C-alpha positions as CSV (number, residue, x, y, z in Angstrom):
1,M,-31.3,-10.9,-3.7
2,A,-30.8,-12.2,-0.2
3,V,-32.6,-9.1,0.9
4,R,-35.8,-10.3,-1.0
5,W,-36.2,-13.4,1.1
6,L,-35.4,-11.7,4.4
7,C,-37.9,-8.9,3.5
8,S,-40.6,-11.2,2.5
9,L,-40.4,-13.6,5.6
10,F,-43.5,-11.9,7.1
11,G,-44.9,-10.1,4.2
12,K,-43.1,-6.9,5.2
13,P,-39.6,-5.6,6.0
14,F,-38.0,-6.8,9.2
15,D,-38.0,-4.0,11.6
16,G,-36.7,-5.6,14.7
17,G,-40.1,-6.1,16.2
18,K,-40.7,-2.2,16.6
19,R,-43.9,-2.5,15.1
20,M,-45.3,-4.3,18.1
21,E,-44.5,-1.1,19.8
22,H,-47.5,0.8,18.2
23,G,-50.2,-1.4,19.5
24,G,-50.7,-0.3,22.9
25,P,-48.9,-1.5,26.1
26,Q,-47.3,-4.9,26.0
27,E,-47.3,-7.1,28.9
28,P,-43.5,-7.3,30.0
29,H,-41.5,-10.2,29.1
30,H,-44.2,-11.0,26.6
31,Q,-43.2,-11.5,22.8
32,H,-45.7,-11.5,19.8
33,P,-45.4,-14.8,18.2
34,V,-43.9,-13.2,14.9
35,E,-41.3,-11.2,17.3
36,Q,-40.4,-14.7,18.8
37,Q,-39.8,-16.2,15.3
38,Q,-37.5,-13.0,14.4
39,H,-35.4,-13.8,17.5
40,H,-35.4,-17.7,17.2
41,P,-31.7,-19.1,17.0
42,A,-32.7,-20.6,13.4
43,M,-33.8,-17.1,12.1
44,M,-30.8,-15.5,13.8
45,R,-28.5,-18.0,11.8
46,L,-30.1,-17.2,8.6
47,Y,-29.4,-13.6,9.2
48,E,-25.9,-14.4,9.4
49,V,-26.2,-16.5,6.2
50,Q,-27.6,-13.2,4.8
51,K,-24.6,-11.3,5.5
52,E,-22.4,-13.6,4.0
53,V,-24.7,-13.9,0.7
54,L,-24.8,-10.0,0.5
55,S,-20.9,-9.8,0.6
56,L,-20.3,-12.7,-1.9
57,G,-23.3,-12.0,-4.3
58,P,-21.9,-9.0,-6.2
59,H,-18.6,-10.9,-6.9
60,V,-20.5,-13.8,-8.1
61,C,-22.6,-11.7,-10.3
62,T,-19.6,-9.8,-11.9
63,F,-17.1,-12.8,-12.2
64,S,-15.9,-13.4,-15.7
65,G,-13.7,-16.1,-15.4
66,L,-13.9,-19.7,-16.2
67,Q,-14.5,-23.0,-13.9
68,D,-10.8,-23.7,-13.9
69,D,-10.1,-20.5,-12.3
70,R,-9.0,-20.4,-8.7
71,E,-11.6,-17.4,-8.0
72,Y,-14.2,-19.6,-9.3
73,K,-13.5,-22.5,-7.1
74,R,-13.2,-20.4,-4.2
75,M,-16.7,-18.8,-4.6
76,E,-18.2,-22.4,-5.3
77,R,-16.7,-23.6,-2.1
78,E,-18.2,-20.7,-0.3
79,L,-21.7,-21.0,-1.7
80,T,-21.9,-24.8,-1.2
81,R,-20.6,-24.1,2.6
82,L,-23.6,-21.6,3.0
83,L,-26.0,-24.0,1.3
84,L,-25.1,-26.9,3.6
85,E,-25.2,-24.3,6.5
86,V,-28.8,-23.6,5.5
87,D,-29.6,-27.0,5.3
88,Q,-28.7,-27.5,8.8
89,V,-30.7,-24.9,10.4
90,D,-33.3,-26.7,12.7
91,T,-36.7,-25.4,12.1
92,E,-38.5,-27.4,14.9
93,G,-41.2,-28.0,12.3
94,K,-42.5,-24.5,12.4
95,V,-43.9,-23.3,9.0
96,E,-42.4,-19.8,9.1
97,L,-39.0,-20.9,9.8
98,Q,-39.1,-23.6,7.0
99,G,-40.2,-21.1,4.6
100,A,-37.4,-18.6,5.7
101,R,-34.9,-21.8,5.4
102,K,-36.4,-22.5,2.0
103,R,-36.1,-19.2,0.6
104,A,-32.5,-18.9,1.9
105,A,-31.6,-22.1,0.1
106,Q,-33.1,-21.0,-3.1
107,E,-31.2,-17.7,-3.0
108,V,-27.8,-19.5,-2.6
109,E,-28.8,-22.0,-5.2
110,G,-29.6,-19.3,-7.6
111,L,-25.9,-17.7,-7.3
112,L,-24.5,-21.2,-7.6
113,R,-26.4,-21.6,-10.9
114,Y,-25.6,-18.2,-12.1
115,L,-21.9,-18.6,-11.4
116,E,-21.9,-21.9,-13.3
117,E,-24.1,-20.7,-16.3
118,N,-21.7,-17.6,-17.0
119,A,-18.6,-19.7,-16.6
120,T,-19.9,-22.4,-18.9
121,H,-22.0,-20.1,-21.4
122,P,-21.5,-20.6,-24.8
123,S,-20.4,-17.1,-25.6
124,R,-17.9,-17.2,-22.8
125,L,-16.4,-20.5,-24.2
126,A,-16.3,-18.8,-27.7
127,M,-14.4,-15.7,-26.2
128,E,-12.0,-18.1,-24.5
129,E,-11.4,-19.8,-27.9
130,L,-10.7,-16.7,-29.7
131,S,-8.4,-15.7,-27.0
132,V,-6.4,-18.9,-26.8
133,A,-5.9,-18.6,-30.7
134,A,-4.6,-15.2,-30.4
135,R,-2.2,-16.4,-27.5
136,Q,-0.9,-19.0,-29.8
137,L,-0.3,-16.9,-32.4
138,V,1.3,-14.3,-30.5
139,D,3.4,-16.8,-28.8
140,E,4.7,-18.5,-31.9
141,H,5.5,-15.3,-33.6
142,V,6.7,-12.9,-30.9
143,V,7.3,-14.2,-27.6
144,A,8.8,-17.4,-28.3
145,P,11.7,-16.0,-30.6
146,Q,12.3,-13.3,-28.3
147,R,12.8,-15.4,-25.4
148,A,15.2,-17.9,-27.9
149,G,17.3,-14.9,-28.5
150,G,16.0,-14.3,-32.0
151,V,13.7,-11.7,-33.7
152,A,10.1,-11.4,-33.4
153,E,8.5,-12.3,-36.7
154,I,6.0,-9.4,-37.1
155,N,4.5,-8.7,-40.5
156,D,1.2,-7.9,-42.1
157,E,-0.2,-11.2,-42.1
158,L,0.2,-11.6,-38.4
159,L,-1.6,-8.1,-37.9
160,D,-4.3,-8.9,-40.2
161,T,-4.9,-12.4,-38.4
162,L,-5.2,-10.5,-35.0
163,Q,-7.6,-8.0,-36.5
164,E,-9.8,-10.9,-37.6
165,L,-9.8,-12.1,-34.2
166,V,-10.9,-8.7,-32.9
167,L,-13.6,-8.6,-35.5
168,R,-14.8,-12.2,-34.3
169,L,-14.7,-11.2,-30.7
170,T,-16.8,-8.0,-31.1
171,Q,-19.5,-10.3,-32.7
172,V,-19.8,-12.7,-29.8
173,K,-23.1,-12.0,-27.9
174,T,-23.3,-11.2,-24.2
175,E,-27.1,-11.1,-24.0
176,G,-26.8,-8.2,-21.6
177,R,-24.9,-10.4,-18.9
178,V,-22.4,-8.3,-16.9
179,P,-19.8,-11.3,-16.6
180,L,-19.9,-11.7,-20.2
181,R,-19.8,-8.2,-21.1
182,K,-16.7,-8.1,-18.7
183,A,-15.1,-10.9,-20.3
184,R,-15.4,-9.7,-23.7
185,Y,-14.3,-6.2,-22.8
186,R,-11.2,-7.4,-21.2
187,A,-10.4,-9.8,-24.1
188,L,-11.0,-6.8,-26.7
189,T,-9.0,-4.5,-24.6
190,R,-6.0,-6.8,-24.2
191,L,-5.9,-7.7,-27.9
192,C,-6.4,-4.2,-29.1
193,A,-3.2,-3.2,-26.9
194,V,-1.2,-6.0,-28.4
195,Q,-2.3,-4.8,-31.8
196,D,-1.0,-1.4,-31.0
197,V,2.2,-2.5,-29.5
198,L,3.2,-4.8,-32.3
199,E,2.1,-2.0,-35.1
200,G,4.4,0.5,-33.5
201,R,7.3,-2.2,-33.7
202,T,6.9,-2.9,-37.2
203,P,8.5,0.0,-38.8
204,H,11.5,-0.3,-36.3
205,Q,12.4,-3.8,-37.5
206,T,14.0,-2.5,-40.8
207,L,15.4,0.7,-40.0
208,S,19.0,1.2,-38.5
209,L,19.3,3.2,-35.4
210,P,19.1,6.8,-36.5
211,L,22.6,7.8,-35.2
212,S,26.0,6.0,-34.6
213,G,27.2,5.5,-30.9
214,D,30.8,6.8,-32.2
215,S,29.4,10.3,-32.8
216,N,28.1,11.1,-29.3
217,E,28.1,9.3,-26.1
218,A,24.6,10.3,-25.3
219,V,23.5,8.5,-28.5
220,H,25.3,5.3,-27.3
221,R,23.5,5.3,-24.0
222,I,20.2,5.8,-25.8
223,N,21.0,3.0,-28.4
224,Q,21.3,0.8,-25.2
225,V,17.9,2.1,-23.7
226,M,16.2,1.3,-27.2
227,V,17.5,-2.3,-26.8
228,K,16.1,-2.6,-23.2
229,V,12.8,-1.0,-24.5
230,S,12.7,-3.6,-27.4
231,M,12.8,-6.2,-24.9
232,A,10.4,-4.7,-22.6
233,R,7.9,-4.4,-25.3
234,S,7.8,-8.2,-26.0
235,Q,7.6,-8.6,-22.3
236,L,4.3,-6.4,-22.3
237,V,3.0,-8.5,-25.1
238,A,3.5,-11.7,-23.2
239,L,1.9,-10.0,-20.1
240,L,-1.1,-8.8,-22.0
241,M,-1.6,-12.2,-23.6
242,G,-1.3,-14.3,-20.4
243,L,2.2,-15.8,-21.7
244,S,4.1,-14.5,-18.8
245,G,4.3,-16.0,-15.3
246,R,7.1,-13.8,-14.1
247,D,6.5,-10.4,-15.2
248,S,3.9,-8.3,-13.5
249,C,2.5,-4.8,-14.4
250,A,4.2,-3.2,-11.3
251,H,7.6,-4.8,-12.4
252,L,7.6,-3.7,-16.0
253,S,6.5,-0.3,-15.1
254,R,9.3,0.1,-12.9
255,I,11.8,-1.1,-15.5
256,L,10.3,1.4,-18.1
257,T,10.2,4.1,-15.5
258,E,13.8,3.7,-14.7
259,L,14.5,3.9,-18.5
260,Q,12.8,7.2,-18.7
261,V,14.9,8.5,-15.6
262,E,18.0,7.3,-17.5
263,L,17.2,9.3,-20.4
264,D,16.1,12.2,-18.8
265,A,19.5,12.3,-17.2
266,L,21.4,12.4,-20.6
267,D,22.9,15.8,-21.5
268,V,21.8,16.3,-25.2
269,S,22.1,19.9,-25.1
270,G,23.4,21.6,-28.4
271,N,22.5,18.6,-30.7
272,A,18.9,18.8,-32.2
273,A,19.1,15.4,-33.8
274,V,20.0,13.6,-30.4
275,R,17.2,15.3,-28.7
276,N,14.8,14.1,-31.4
277,Y,16.3,10.7,-30.9
278,R,15.6,10.9,-27.2
279,K,12.3,12.1,-27.7
280,Q,11.3,9.3,-29.8
281,V,12.4,6.5,-27.3
282,V,10.8,8.3,-24.5
283,E,7.4,8.5,-26.7
284,E,7.8,4.9,-27.1
285,I,8.1,4.3,-23.2
286,N,5.2,6.4,-22.5
287,G,3.1,4.2,-25.2
288,L,4.2,1.0,-23.3
289,L,3.3,2.7,-19.9
290,K,-0.1,3.5,-21.2
291,H,-1.0,0.0,-22.0
292,L,0.5,-1.0,-18.7
293,D,-2.0,1.4,-17.0
294,L,-4.9,-0.1,-19.2
295,E,-3.8,-3.9,-18.0
296,G,-4.0,-2.7,-14.4
297,E,-7.2,-1.2,-14.9
298,G,-8.6,-4.2,-16.3
299,D,-7.5,-6.3,-13.4
300,D,-9.6,-3.8,-11.0
301,T,-13.3,-5.3,-10.6
302,R,-14.3,-2.6,-8.1
303,R,-15.9,-0.5,-10.7
304,L,-18.2,-3.3,-12.1
305,V,-19.1,-4.3,-8.7
306,K,-20.2,-0.9,-7.8
307,W,-22.2,-0.6,-10.9
308,F,-23.8,-4.0,-10.3
309,L,-24.8,-2.9,-7.1
310,S,-26.3,0.4,-8.3
311,R,-28.3,-1.8,-10.5
312,V,-29.7,-4.0,-8.0
313,Q,-30.5,-1.1,-5.7
314,K,-32.9,0.5,-8.3
């Protein structure tokens, strides 16, 4: 983007004035007019703006949030500042400098426009509407009851409604825009993970614990871990749906890992039933950790930025 206007300032890429070295001997301390323009303070300031645009551009072009997001406001402030700085560049009435300043302003304005268009795009707003509906549903039936000390209301009706929201998300058009594709991918990944977690919980609500704590001390310990896993499952659902301001992926991952260590330390030798019970709980913990890994991956935008840059360079 910004490379285009800098490379087109004089109809060819800027070479630091080296083109002039091939035209025969040069008078000492005498610069060609083009080279003078390239080293003009106004042009040097535009080069500084270019560096900032190149640094900010990939983040703008992969931003998938909304106008209320903190990152949106930060990038909007930065671009507005760059636009003001470009506007303040003194061209001294020189046509070449005026053209360079105009193209620089157009590039920054283009990024501002692209940022706003994606954050307010009808498809992006439709995704947010579906995500809000899913959050409200999960909060009402799963998170709020658990926090109140009750039991989550997980049933086929809840799962069917979530599945309908997933299908509607897949039908939202992205028009090939990277930010919209990223937003849809993230929303679908989270909602499908919540579905998987809730479907894994359903059979455990009506089943009693497989073994009594009176028969084996290890069973009593596993039962205690099972209760903590159930709480962690609800915390994971809240985290995935953006309903938790306290928990984080790292915090929840640490809790689940500690539970794994606690289970691993139990002596269950000689009792196949207890070993199978422990194995069942360990598998549940591994499933929750898998979804935590996916959530952490969803937060990492570096892969998308790298992909975007590879597209620009082609």
